[in-house]
RODO-2510 file (C-alpha; in nm, 4 decimals, decimal comma):
residues 441
     n   res          X          Y          Z
     1     m    -5,5911     3,2053    12,9304
     2     k    -5,3300     3,4777    12,9616
     3     k    -5,3957     3,8282    12,8310
     4     i    -5,1490     3,9199    12,5532
     5     g    -5,0177     4,2570    12,4364
     6     l    -4,7991     4,2972    12,1284
     7     v    -4,5812     4,5874    12,0138
     8     s    -4,4842     4,5742    11,6460
     9     l    -4,1889     4,7761    11,5170
    10     g    -4,0298     4,8249    11,1771
    11     c    -4,1543     4,7727    10,8227
    12     p    -4,4877     4,6503    10,6823
    13     k    -4,3388     4,3025    10,6464
    14     n    -4,2980     4,2979    11,0241
    15     t    -4,6544     4,4247    11,0564
    16     v    -4,7805     4,1200    10,8668
    17     d    -4,5782     3,8894    11,0931
    18     s    -4,7317     4,0567    11,3980
    19     e    -5,0835     4,0291    11,2576
    20     r    -5,0315     3,6599    11,1878
    21     v    -4,9085     3,6098    11,5466
    22     l    -5,2124     3,7917    11,6860
    23     g    -5,4473     3,5798    11,4758
    24     d    -5,2762     3,2592    11,5829
    25     l    -5,2912     3,3528    11,9507
    26     a    -5,6556     3,4635    11,9303
    27     s    -5,7611     3,1409    11,7561
    28     s    -5,5743     2,9468    12,0263
    29     g    -5,7907     3,1005    12,2963
    30     f    -5,5711     3,3791    12,4290
    31     s    -5,7271     3,7200    12,4912
    32     l    -5,5595     4,0257    12,3408
    33     t    -5,5252     4,3789    12,4727
    34     p    -5,3987     4,6979    12,3057
    35     e    -5,2942     4,8301    12,6482
    36     e    -4,9517     4,7013    12,7529
    37     k    -5,0200     4,7931    13,1162
    38     n    -5,3044     4,5381    13,1216
    39     a    -5,1123     4,2563    12,9523
    40     e    -4,9851     3,9536    13,1414
    41     v    -4,7587     3,8692    12,8471
    42     i    -4,5953     4,1382    12,6333
    43     i    -4,4442     4,0482    12,2962
    44     v    -4,2105     4,2952    12,1224
    45     n    -4,1653     4,2180    11,7525
    46     t    -3,8423     4,4004    11,6766
    47     c    -3,6649     4,5517    11,3775
    48     g    -3,2876     4,5206    11,3388
    49     f    -3,2290     4,6700    10,9943
    50     i    -3,0361     4,9919    11,0667
    51     e    -2,8982     5,1674    11,3734
    52     s    -3,2016     5,3886    11,4375
    53     a    -3,4340     5,0861    11,4156
    54     k    -3,2151     4,8867    11,6547
    55     k    -3,2177     5,1727    11,9043
    56     e    -3,5964     5,2024    11,8847
    57     s    -3,6296     4,8280    11,9410
    58     i    -3,4008     4,8264    12,2445
    59     d    -3,5694     5,1339    12,3924
    60     t    -3,9097     4,9657    12,3473
    61     i    -3,7925     4,6427    12,5117
    62     l    -3,6647     4,8395    12,8110
    63     e    -3,9898     5,0373    12,8273
    64     m    -4,1965     4,7177    12,8216
    65     a    -3,9696     4,5661    13,0872
    66     q    -4,0953     4,8321    13,3272
    67     h    -4,4392     4,6698    13,3154
    68     k    -4,2895     4,3654    13,4888
    69     k    -4,2108     4,5926    13,7827
    70     e    -4,5059     4,8291    13,7735
    71     g    -4,7847     4,6507    13,5820
    72     n    -4,9415     4,3107    13,5288
    73     c    -4,6725     4,1713    13,3007
    74     q    -4,5432     3,8283    13,3980
    75     q    -4,3600     3,7440    13,0760
    76     l    -4,1637     3,9625    12,8342
    77     i    -4,1022     3,7941    12,4981
    78     v    -3,8816     3,9445    12,2258
    79     t    -3,9134     3,8282    11,8640
    80     g    -3,8209     3,9443    11,5159
    81     c    -3,5143     4,0670    11,3327
    82     l    -3,3204     4,2129    11,6262
    83     a    -3,3619     3,8876    11,8191
    84     e    -3,2590     3,6874    11,5128
    85     r    -2,9515     3,9034    11,4671
    86     y    -2,8215     3,9342    11,8230
    87     g    -2,9676     3,6330    12,0058
    88     q    -2,7923     3,5573    12,3339
    89     e    -2,6372     3,9025    12,3461
    90     l    -2,9824     4,0535    12,4036
    91     l    -3,0565     3,8077    12,6848
    92     d    -2,7241     3,8883    12,8491
    93     e    -2,7793     4,2639    12,8284
    94     i    -3,1512     4,2674    12,9192
    95     p    -3,2192     4,0001    13,1844
    96     e    -3,5878     4,1009    13,2038
    97     i    -3,6462     3,9130    12,8766
    98     d    -3,8122     3,5782    12,9505
    99     h    -3,8035     3,4314    12,5989
   100     l    -3,6257     3,5227    12,2763
   101     l    -3,7427     3,4050    11,9311
   102     g    -3,6157     3,4883    11,5834
   103     v    -3,8050     3,5279    11,2568
   104     g    -3,8417     3,1520    11,2112
   105     q    -4,0145     3,0683    11,5376
   106     y    -4,3348     3,2751    11,5372
   107     p    -4,5650     2,9672    11,5362
   108     q    -4,3984     2,8471    11,8583
   109     l    -4,5215     3,1480    12,0560
   110     k    -4,8527     2,9988    12,1683
   111     n    -4,6781     2,6914    12,3097
   112     i    -4,4100     2,8959    12,4834
   113     i    -4,6688     3,1219    12,6463
   114     a    -4,8750     2,8235    12,7623
   115     a    -4,5755     2,6295    12,8967
   116     e    -4,5161     2,5998    13,2692
   117     e    -4,2887     2,8745    13,3967
   118     g    -3,9243     2,7673    13,3980
   119     s    -3,9861     2,4542    13,1903
   120     l    -3,8293     2,5982    12,8740
   121     s    -3,4995     2,7659    12,7937
   122     k    -3,5014     3,1378    12,7193
   123     n    -3,3258     3,1364    12,3841
   124     h    -3,5299     2,9790    12,1021
   125     v    -3,3518     3,1484    11,8107
   126     a    -3,1484     2,8391    11,7243
   127     t    -3,4451     2,5998    11,7299
   128     p    -3,5621     2,4616    11,3928
   129     a    -3,7412     2,7163    11,1765
   130     e    -4,1182     2,6858    11,1559
   131     y    -4,3379     2,9044    10,9363
   132     y    -4,7102     2,9682    10,9099
   133     e    -4,8522     2,7835    10,6109
   134     s    -5,1782     2,9779    10,6140
   135     y    -5,2413     3,3482    10,6686
   136     t    -5,6198     3,3314    10,6785
   137     d    -5,6261     3,3751    11,0573
   138     r    -5,4493     3,7120    11,0354
   139     l    -5,5825     3,9784    11,2696
   140     l    -5,5457     4,3124    11,0914
   141     t    -5,3987     4,6073    11,2789
   142     t    -5,4526     4,8387    10,9820
   143     a    -5,7876     4,9966    10,8940
   144     f    -6,0459     4,7411    10,7811
   145     y    -6,0332     4,8491    10,4151
   146     t    -5,6559     4,8157    10,3610
   147     a    -5,3991     4,5420    10,4148
   148     y    -5,0416     4,4503    10,3388
   149     l    -5,0075     4,1188    10,1588
   150     k    -4,6687     3,9520    10,2000
   151     i    -4,6079     3,7365     9,8942
   152     a    -4,2564     3,6130     9,9760
   153     e    -3,9998     3,5902    10,2537
   154     g    -3,6245     3,6483    10,2588
   155     c    -3,3935     3,7932     9,9942
   156     s    -3,1389     3,6451     9,7546
   157     n    -2,9768     3,9749     9,6592
   158     r    -2,6492     4,0617     9,8284
   159     c    -2,6485     4,4401     9,8563
   160     a    -2,3361     4,5506    10,0423
   161     f    -2,5256     4,7587    10,2993
   162     c    -2,8028     4,5124    10,3885
   163     t    -2,8380     4,2512    10,6638
   164     i    -3,1754     4,1122    10,5523
   165     p    -3,0469     3,7939    10,3802
   166     k    -2,8604     3,6957    10,6990
   167     m    -3,1676     3,7567    10,9131
   168     r    -3,4440     3,6367    10,6819
   169     g    -3,2677     3,3816    10,4602
   170     q    -3,2969     3,3181    10,0867
   171     f    -3,5923     3,4490     9,8855
   172     r    -3,8910     3,2145     9,9160
   173     s    -4,2178     3,2775     9,7320
   174     r    -4,5446     3,1813     9,8954
   175     s    -4,7649     2,9555     9,6843
   176     p    -5,0156     3,1449     9,4691
   177     e    -5,2923     2,9330     9,6235
   178     s    -5,2128     3,0525     9,9775
   179     i    -5,1913     3,4166     9,8673
   180     l    -5,5226     3,4006     9,6805
   181     a    -5,6909     3,2299     9,9755
   182     e    -5,5694     3,5091    10,2023
   183     a    -5,6823     3,7788     9,9573
   184     e    -6,0281     3,6222     9,9259
   185     n    -6,0601     3,5966    10,3026
   186     l    -5,9568     3,9586    10,3574
   187     a    -6,1788     4,0858    10,0748
   188     k    -6,4787     3,9175    10,2372
   189     k    -6,3973     4,1138    10,5531
   190     g    -6,4028     4,4438    10,3635
   191     v    -6,0439     4,4945    10,2493
   192     k    -6,0389     4,6867     9,9195
   193     e    -5,6755     4,7938     9,8976
   194     f    -5,3977     4,5345     9,8894
   195     n    -5,0362     4,6476     9,9121
   196     l    -4,8137     4,3653     9,7879
   197     i    -4,4858     4,3434     9,9770
   198     s    -4,1738     4,1310    10,0073
   199     q    -3,8014     4,2064    10,0103
   200     d    -3,8076     4,1943     9,6291
   201     t    -4,1617     4,1824     9,4933
   202     t    -4,0615     4,1577     9,1262
   203     m    -3,8815     3,8279     9,1961
   204     y    -4,2065     3,6580     9,2942
   205     g    -4,2270     3,3068     9,1491
   206     f    -3,8626     3,2799     9,0341
   207     d    -3,7882     3,0120     9,2918
   208     l    -4,1117     2,8295     9,2021
   209     r    -4,0028     2,8224     8,8364
   210     m    -4,3100     3,0245     8,7408
   211     k    -4,2900     3,2227     8,4195
   212     d    -4,4247     3,5738     8,4782
   213     g    -4,5165     3,4722     8,8326
   214     l    -4,6074     3,8211     8,9542
   215     i    -4,8229     3,8895     8,6478
   216     r    -5,0076     3,5602     8,6943
   217     l    -5,0627     3,6378     9,0625
   218     l    -5,1908     3,9899     8,9929
   219     r    -5,4201     3,8608     8,7195
   220     e    -5,5845     3,6120     8,9568
   221     m    -5,6028     3,8625     9,2433
   222     s    -5,7762     4,1164     9,0197
   223     k    -6,0583     3,8625     8,9732
   224     v    -6,1258     3,8358     9,3480
   225     e    -6,4596     3,9921     9,4374
   226     g    -6,4131     4,3038     9,6482
   227     v    -6,0565     4,3806     9,5395
   228     e    -6,0332     4,7388     9,4134
   229     w    -5,6676     4,8446     9,4350
   230     l    -5,3531     4,6319     9,4032
   231     r    -5,0314     4,8240     9,4724
   232     l    -4,6734     4,7052     9,4200
   233     l    -4,4107     4,7957     9,6795
   234     y    -4,0391     4,7023     9,6890
   235     c    -3,9851     4,6294     9,3188
   236     y    -3,6180     4,5617     9,2466
   237     p    -3,5414     4,7665     8,9310
   238     t    -3,3485     4,4894     8,7525
   239     f    -3,6547     4,2620     8,7408
   240     l    -3,9174     4,5175     8,6390
   241     s    -3,9843     4,3516     8,3024
   242     s    -4,1537     4,4908     7,9923
   243     e    -4,4270     4,2304     8,0335
   244     l    -4,5003     4,3446     8,3905
   245     i    -4,5047     4,7102     8,2859
   246     e    -4,7512     4,6304     8,0066
   247     f    -4,9729     4,4327     8,2437
   248     i    -4,9860     4,7211     8,4943
   249     a    -5,0875     4,9496     8,2087
   250     s    -5,3666     4,7121     8,1026
   251     e    -5,5195     4,6059     8,4361
   252     p    -5,7438     4,8754     8,5952
   253     k    -5,7225     4,7256     8,9442
   254     v    -5,3420     4,7487     8,9582
   255     c    -5,2530     5,0966     9,0814
   256     r    -5,0463     5,3140     8,8490
   257     y    -4,7838     5,3185     9,1201
   258     i    -4,4441     5,1480     9,1214
   259     d    -4,1961     5,1560     9,4089
   260     v    -3,8423     5,0936     9,2743
   261     p    -3,5743     5,1454     9,5412
   262     l    -3,2601     5,2592     9,3543
   263     q    -3,0299     5,3511     9,6504
   264     h    -2,7899     5,5423     9,4190
   265     t    -2,7501     5,6493     9,0568
   266     h    -2,3742     5,6623     8,9922
   267     d    -2,2360     5,3427     8,8398
   268     e    -1,9305     5,3421     9,0689
   269     m    -2,1517     5,3605     9,3766
   270     l    -2,3958     5,1009     9,2420
   271     k    -2,1084     4,8606     9,1807
   272     s    -1,9679     4,9254     9,5277
   273     m    -2,3141     4,8657     9,6753
   274     k    -2,3261     4,5336     9,4836
   275     r    -2,6419     4,6371     9,3052
   276     q    -2,7214     4,4594     8,9795
   277     e    -2,8377     4,7614     8,7815
   278     t    -2,6549     5,0452     8,6051
   279     e    -2,7632     5,4040     8,5566
   280     g    -2,8206     5,3397     8,1875
   281     g    -3,0386     5,0393     8,2585
   282     v    -3,2398     5,2309     8,5181
   283     r    -3,2989     5,5247     8,2842
   284     k    -3,4132     5,2907     8,0077
   285     m    -3,6518     5,1144     8,2461
   286     l    -3,7987     5,4419     8,3759
   287     e    -3,8470     5,5718     8,0222
   288     e    -4,0329     5,2543     7,9277
   289     v    -4,2547     5,2760     8,2368
   290     r    -4,3547     5,6335     8,1638
   291     l    -4,4066     5,5651     7,7937
   292     k    -4,6412     5,2712     7,8594
   293     i    -4,8048     5,4085     8,1790
   294     p    -4,8191     5,7884     8,1282
   295     d    -5,0082     5,8524     8,4538
   296     v    -4,7791     5,6354     8,6681
   297     a    -4,6499     5,7513     9,0073
   298     l    -4,2910     5,6441     9,0703
   299     r    -4,1410     5,6107     9,4159
   300     t    -3,7793     5,5404     9,5067
   301     t    -3,5305     5,5536     9,7933
   302     f    -3,1713     5,6749     9,7994
   303     i    -2,8853     5,6340    10,0462
   304     t    -2,6489     5,9236    10,1123
   305     g    -2,2995     5,8866    10,2562
   306     f    -2,2256     5,5306    10,1479
   307     p    -1,8520     5,4613    10,2037
   308     g    -1,6522     5,6149     9,9203
   309     e    -1,9280     5,8526     9,8086
   310     t    -1,7530     6,1668     9,6875
   311     e    -1,9054     6,5074     9,6248
   312     e    -1,8983     6,4215     9,2532
   313     h    -2,0982     6,1026     9,3172
   314     f    -2,3487     6,2969     9,5225
   315     q    -2,3930     6,5786     9,2693
   316     h    -2,4520     6,3130     9,0047
   317     m    -2,7406     6,1816     9,2191
   318     v    -2,8796     6,5334     9,2577
   319     r    -2,8808     6,5830     8,8793
   320     f    -3,0479     6,2450     8,8302
   321     l    -3,3190     6,3297     9,0857
   322     c    -3,3922     6,6631     8,9168
   323     e    -3,3979     6,5115     8,5680
   324     v    -3,6118     6,2059     8,6415
   325     e    -3,8559     6,3769     8,8833
   326     f    -3,9942     6,0967     9,0962
   327     d    -4,3361     6,1453     9,2528
   328     h    -4,2269     6,0147     9,5938
   329     v    -3,8761     5,9809     9,7373
   330     g    -3,7347     5,8534    10,0665
   331     i    -3,3778     5,9456    10,1636
   332     f    -3,1751     5,7524    10,4224
   333     t    -2,8284     5,8173    10,5543
   334     y    -2,5965     5,5183    10,5329
   335     s    -2,6010     5,3038    10,8479
   336     d    -2,2868     5,1030    10,9196
   337     e    -2,4031     4,7493    11,0005
   338     e    -2,1732     4,4737    11,1203
   339     g    -2,1885     4,1593    10,9115
   340     t    -2,2399     4,3452    10,5835
   341     t    -1,9809     4,3771    10,3068
   342     a    -1,9752     4,7557    10,3391
   343     f    -1,8857     4,7345    10,7087
   344     d    -1,5228     4,6811    10,6086
   345     y    -1,5137     4,9449    10,3341
   346     p    -1,2673     5,2356    10,3728
   347     n    -1,3329     5,6054    10,2985
   348     r    -1,6072     5,6663    10,5521
   349     v    -1,8286     5,9728    10,5028
   350     p    -1,8738     6,1879    10,8187
   351     q    -2,2217     6,1750    10,9699
   352     e    -2,2761     6,5488    10,9288
   353     v    -2,1993     6,5179    10,5568
   354     k    -2,4428     6,2261    10,5202
   355     e    -2,7169     6,4322    10,6836
   356     q    -2,6360     6,7454    10,4837
   357     r    -2,6581     6,5484    10,1592
   358     r    -2,9870     6,3915    10,2684
   359     d    -3,1330     6,7340    10,3458
   360     t    -3,0128     6,8745    10,0128
   361     l    -3,1807     6,5954     9,8192
   362     m    -3,5033     6,6428    10,0116
   363     e    -3,5032     7,0175     9,9358
   364     f    -3,4930     6,9430     9,5643
   365     q    -3,7573     6,6723     9,6011
   366     r    -3,9932     6,9073     9,7854
   367     e    -3,9859     7,1428     9,4870
   368     i    -4,0462     6,8553     9,2461
   369     a    -4,3362     6,7185     9,4549
   370     l    -4,5006     7,0615     9,4776
   371     r    -4,4718     7,1140     9,1030
   372     k    -4,6229     6,7719     9,0342
   373     n    -4,9070     6,8368     9,2780
   374     r    -4,9845     7,1697     9,1079
   375     e    -5,0435     6,9774     8,7858
   376     r    -5,3358     6,8057     8,9624
   377     l    -5,5203     7,1305     9,0401
   378     g    -5,8734     7,1208     8,9062
   379     k    -5,8558     6,7531     8,8123
   380     v    -6,1057     6,4902     8,9239
   381     e    -5,9396     6,1940     9,0972
   382     r    -6,0486     5,8743     9,2712
   383     v    -5,9827     5,8763     9,6459
   384     l    -6,0013     5,6045     9,9103
   385     v    -6,1642     5,7712    10,2123
   386     e    -5,9812     5,6931    10,5362
   387     g    -6,1897     5,8823    10,7922
   388     f    -6,1141     6,1634    11,0311
   389     d    -5,7552     6,2702    11,0866
   390     p    -5,6449     6,1499    11,4355
   391     q    -5,4574     6,4773    11,4885
   392     e    -5,7264     6,7083    11,3473
   393     n    -6,0492     6,5198    11,4125
   394     y    -6,2635     6,7687    11,2211
   395     i    -6,0848     6,6922    10,8903
   396     m    -6,1463     6,3823    10,6812
   397     t    -5,8574     6,2346    10,4881
   398     g    -5,8072     5,9950    10,2016
   399     r    -5,5493     5,8768     9,9507
   400     l    -5,5156     5,8573     9,5753
   401     a    -5,4213     5,5282     9,4126
   402     t    -5,0831     5,6968     9,3645
   403     q    -5,0335     5,7412     9,7406
   404     a    -4,9306     5,4394     9,9482
   405     p    -5,0305     5,4270    10,3163
   406     d    -4,7982     5,5809    10,5757
   407     i    -4,5123     5,6710    10,3388
   408     d    -4,6660     5,9145    10,0877
   409     g    -4,8896     6,2191    10,1175
   410     q    -5,2655     6,2260    10,1669
   411     v    -5,5750     6,4112    10,0517
   412     l    -5,7557     6,6420    10,2939
   413     l    -6,1275     6,6179    10,2180
   414     e    -6,3628     6,9143    10,2558
   415     k    -6,7421     6,8787    10,2713
   416     c    -6,7063     6,5027    10,2678
   417     e    -6,9796     6,2783    10,4078
   418     a    -6,8492     5,9501    10,2702
   419     e    -6,7758     5,6586    10,4998
   420     p    -6,4239     5,5225    10,5610
   421     g    -6,3392     5,2619    10,2999
   422     e    -6,5446     5,4204    10,0224
   423     i    -6,3733     5,5120     9,6965
   424     i    -6,5168     5,8375     9,5613
   425     n    -6,4504     6,1040     9,2972
   426     v    -6,3052     6,4298     9,4237
   427     k    -6,1850     6,7537     9,2644
   428     i    -5,8412     6,8857     9,3642
   429     k    -5,8749     7,2433     9,4952
   430     q    -5,5452     7,3179     9,6709
   431     v    -5,2009     7,1616     9,6917
   432     a    -4,9007     7,1595     9,9221
   433     e    -4,5608     6,9947     9,8871
   434     y    -4,6911     6,6475     9,9658
   435     d    -5,0633     6,6775    10,0444
   436     l    -5,3695     6,7767     9,8458
   437     v    -5,7003     6,9419     9,9379
   438     a    -6,0136     6,8245     9,7579
   439     e    -6,3905     6,7980     9,7826
   440     p    -6,6304     6,5327     9,6525
   441     v    -6,7937     6,5820     9,3109
***
């Protein structure tokens, strides 16, 4: 059987797709290699969300194409969002691509790879969609103690800046039975931390006509033996209900961590972005969260330079940021994407202004994050030990329940002899803007 290499780009949702592909290929008898130079077939699972992601995807495809000239690669296969979005255009521009699949053809990969050379067409994006029904064969690419758990696919919101609904389709919840089966399987393999993801996690179960679907799912997952931390990512603010907030406050295994991407705070901008919330509604929701979960960590994302954003709109967002004081914030400059509503909006903001506004927001956030970290000095916290830092291999690192993998800060552990995957008590000794220094107690 052919030796397969896979390069996964983009968000955690893409990571899960890649892990499911790897598991499917491995169970079908293919051998896998982490070294692209040794692979006979290279798969690039692309991201096509914003301009920087598209550029990274194209650069990676071109880099992998070199292995057809200089390495063992016989087939170059491109999958994922960029392929779904641009289809034939990619094949025309990059002739080294042997096969192109979108986000609805992942299960076809094993048959395409095994097919006789030249017996199939190159473009499979338009073929009928086919999805994995089970995720129990997933082959994790994360550390053994942590995993992303995708609970739904697609998105039914119509934000003016976003291409996801066109690439991924309408929001579709996975059945609770399939999610629980996957969680049980992963927990048996040592996974303790589950990060629940989808395009809109708080909408879970709406399409299945489940009342309080996410609460019911979390309640059942918390009963799974081996599950320690359940973290919610990508929670659309409009659907963060009082009942869900109260459940998070009451269930010890659900992390006191809520990721609510806001994108902006001024009502005129929110309306232009076709967001469903208002500033008043967001403030009320955040107040309720902090009242019912006093130790909660709140994360959000903002976009600077959306078409029509004036200096007044921006300063309003700065004031909001400083008043609300989120624990974690990501700032993105607006990316002009064809096919979105905002693509045709007038009053473009110059790129240098977008970047200046992003940097200004991050300066304020750094001060907020440092102040919040200082409040942890001397406190005893629970930390998930991750192991030695790959950059500084004499330092062990870990994360609090209020720190999500890859996007938030970490804890540098002194005098730590714990094994990766252990959850231990530590005392916070020093702090920086985003990271903490602690030692076991």
